[in-house]
C-alpha positions as CSV (number, residue, x, y, z in Angstrom):
1,M,24.4,45.9,27.7
2,G,21.9,47.4,30.2
3,S,18.3,46.4,30.3
4,M,15.4,47.6,32.4
5,K,14.1,44.8,34.6
6,F,10.4,45.6,35.0
7,A,9.9,43.5,38.2
8,Q,12.9,45.3,39.8
9,N,11.3,48.7,39.4
10,H,7.7,48.0,39.9
11,K,5.5,46.1,42.4
12,I,2.9,43.8,40.8
13,V,0.0,43.0,43.1
14,N,-2.8,40.4,42.4
15,V,-5.6,42.3,44.2
16,L,-8.5,40.2,42.9
17,P,-7.5,36.8,41.5
18,P,-9.1,35.3,38.4
19,D,-12.5,33.8,38.8
20,A,-15.3,32.5,36.5
21,D,-17.8,34.9,38.0
22,R,-15.3,37.5,39.3
23,F,-17.7,40.4,39.8
24,G,-20.7,38.4,41.0
25,A,-21.9,36.3,43.8
26,A,-20.5,33.0,42.4
27,G,-17.0,34.4,42.6
28,S,-17.4,35.9,46.1
29,T,-15.4,33.5,48.3
30,M,-11.6,33.9,48.4
31,G,-10.0,30.6,49.0
32,A,-6.4,29.8,50.1
33,E,-5.2,30.6,46.5
34,G,-6.0,34.3,47.0
35,P,-3.5,36.9,48.2
36,R,-3.5,37.9,51.8
37,G,-6.4,40.1,52.6
38,A,-8.1,40.3,49.2
39,V,-11.8,40.4,49.8
40,G,-14.4,38.9,47.6
41,A,-18.2,39.3,47.6
42,A,-21.0,40.0,45.2
43,S,-19.7,43.3,43.8
44,P,-16.3,42.6,45.4
45,T,-13.8,45.0,46.8
46,T,-10.2,44.4,46.0
47,G,-7.4,44.1,48.6
48,I,-6.0,47.5,49.8
49,V,-2.8,48.5,48.1
50,D,-0.3,50.2,50.3
51,V,0.8,53.3,48.2
52,R,2.8,55.2,50.8
53,N,6.1,54.3,49.2
54,Y,5.1,54.8,45.6
55,R,4.1,57.8,43.4
56,H,1.9,56.0,41.0
57,A,-0.6,53.1,40.9
58,T,-2.1,51.4,37.8
59,F,-5.1,49.1,38.3
60,I,-5.7,46.7,35.4
61,V,-9.2,45.2,35.3
62,V,-9.1,42.2,33.0
63,Y,-12.2,40.7,31.4
64,G,-12.3,37.2,29.9
65,E,-15.7,36.0,28.6
66,V,-18.4,38.5,29.4
67,A,-22.1,38.1,29.1
68,A,-24.6,40.9,29.1
69,S,-23.1,42.4,32.2
70,T,-21.8,45.8,33.2
71,T,-19.8,46.8,36.3
72,T,-19.4,50.2,38.0
73,I,-15.8,50.6,39.2
74,T,-15.1,53.0,41.9
75,L,-11.7,54.0,43.5
76,E,-11.5,54.4,47.3
77,G,-8.8,56.0,49.4
78,C,-8.4,54.2,52.7
79,D,-7.0,55.3,56.1
80,A,-5.7,51.9,57.1
81,L,-4.6,48.6,55.5
82,Y,-6.7,46.5,57.9
83,S,-10.4,47.3,58.4
84,P,-10.3,50.9,57.4
85,T,-12.8,53.2,59.1
86,I,-12.5,55.8,56.3
87,H,-12.8,54.8,52.7
88,T,-13.5,57.8,50.5
89,E,-14.4,57.6,46.8
90,L,-11.9,59.4,44.6
91,A,-12.0,60.6,40.9
92,F,-9.5,59.0,38.6
93,E,-8.3,58.7,35.0
94,Y,-8.8,55.6,33.0
95,Y,-8.5,54.0,29.6
96,P,-11.6,51.9,28.6
97,G,-11.3,48.8,26.5
98,G,-10.9,49.4,22.7
99,T,-13.8,48.9,20.3
100,G,-14.0,47.7,16.7
101,T,-11.2,46.6,14.5
102,T,-8.7,48.7,12.5
103,G,-6.8,46.7,9.9
104,S,-5.4,43.7,11.6
105,I,-5.5,45.2,15.1
106,Q,-8.2,43.6,17.2
107,S,-10.2,45.6,19.7
108,V,-8.7,43.5,22.5
109,E,-5.3,44.9,21.7
110,K,-6.3,48.5,21.9
111,L,-7.3,50.9,24.6
112,G,-10.0,53.6,24.3
113,T,-9.3,57.3,24.7
114,M,-8.3,58.3,28.2
115,A,-11.3,59.7,30.2
116,L,-11.9,61.1,33.7
117,A,-14.2,59.2,36.1
118,T,-15.8,61.2,38.9
119,T,-16.2,59.9,42.4
120,A,-19.2,58.0,41.1
121,G,-16.8,55.7,39.2
122,L,-17.0,54.4,35.6
123,L,-19.5,52.0,34.1
124,T,-18.1,49.3,31.9
125,T,-19.5,48.4,28.5
126,S,-21.7,45.3,28.2
127,G,-20.1,42.4,26.3
128,T,-16.4,43.6,26.6
129,S,-15.0,40.1,26.3
130,G,-11.2,39.8,26.2
131,Q,-10.6,43.5,27.0
132,I,-8.9,45.4,29.8
133,V,-9.7,48.7,31.6
134,V,-6.6,50.6,32.8
135,I,-7.0,53.0,35.7
136,E,-4.2,55.4,36.4
137,V,-3.7,57.0,39.8
138,D,-1.2,59.7,40.7
139,V,-0.7,59.1,44.4
140,A,0.0,62.7,45.3
141,E,-3.2,63.8,43.6
142,A,-5.2,61.0,45.3
143,E,-3.7,62.1,48.7
144,A,-4.7,65.8,48.1
145,A,-8.3,64.8,47.1
146,Y,-8.5,62.5,50.1
147,K,-7.2,65.3,52.5
148,A,-9.8,67.7,51.1
149,T,-12.5,65.5,52.5
150,N,-10.7,64.0,55.5
151,A,-8.4,66.8,56.8
152,T,-7.3,65.0,59.9
153,S,-6.7,61.6,58.3
154,N,-3.9,60.3,56.1
155,L,-4.3,58.2,52.9
156,V,-2.6,54.9,53.4
157,G,-3.9,52.7,50.6
158,L,-6.2,52.4,47.6
159,R,-8.7,49.8,46.5
160,L,-11.4,49.3,43.9
161,T,-15.0,48.3,44.4
162,C,-16.6,46.5,41.4
163,T,-20.4,46.8,41.6
164,E,-22.2,44.4,39.3
165,S,-25.3,46.0,37.7
166,K,-26.8,42.8,36.5
167,D,-26.5,39.2,37.6
168,A,-24.6,37.9,34.6
169,P,-21.3,36.0,35.0
170,A,-18.2,37.8,33.9
171,D,-14.8,36.2,34.0
172,G,-12.0,38.4,35.2
173,C,-9.4,39.6,37.7
174,V,-7.8,42.8,38.9
175,L,-4.1,43.6,39.1
176,C,-2.3,46.6,40.4
177,I,1.2,47.8,39.4
178,L,2.9,50.2,41.8
179,S,5.6,52.4,40.2
180,D,8.0,55.3,40.7
181,P,9.1,54.3,44.3
182,R,9.7,57.3,46.5
183,Y,12.7,56.0,48.3
184,A,14.6,54.0,45.7
185,A,17.5,56.3,45.8
186,D,18.0,55.4,49.5
187,G,18.4,51.7,48.6
188,D,15.1,50.8,50.2
189,D,13.6,47.4,49.4
190,M,10.4,47.3,47.4
191,P,7.8,47.3,50.2
192,Q,4.8,45.1,50.6
193,G,2.1,46.1,48.2
194,L,-1.0,44.5,49.5
195,S,-2.7,44.3,52.8
196,N,-6.0,43.2,54.2
197,G,-8.9,44.7,52.3
198,A,-11.5,43.9,55.0
């Protein structure tokens, strides 16, 4: 009996580890427990995800307990994995957290309707405790949009910036799942997914 092993076909990257004030100043310092290169600050930027060997990236922004706080999330295409000199904001598709309750299905188990965020990003909803926001990025489309602005540069990685609009603690973390590897047919190992986001 065959079975699909998720971890064998996808790269799961912890780009912004859980913290009690993940998107604010109290959660700004990355300790030894953080992945290599993930950068934290008030309104933190995630580690840069190397997308060169993948066709798709899915960022999952996870909220635990949220006070009256909102966050603007933007996606950036970067020209390097370490200290990028070009980091261009890109449009993206996303699923917001679900709202309300239908029958026995709680809002935390649902996603909202897919929407398109411009380069200005998306603004989360205040009080979205226990929900997730799913950001879908087609790497080829991201590369084309990046090239349209930076004709002589190549897209190497992607990262998110989470700008807190009010100083109100919000638990959370950000994961990224890289999928559809470009060179799997060649027997290539799953490459490193995260590099320095400085």
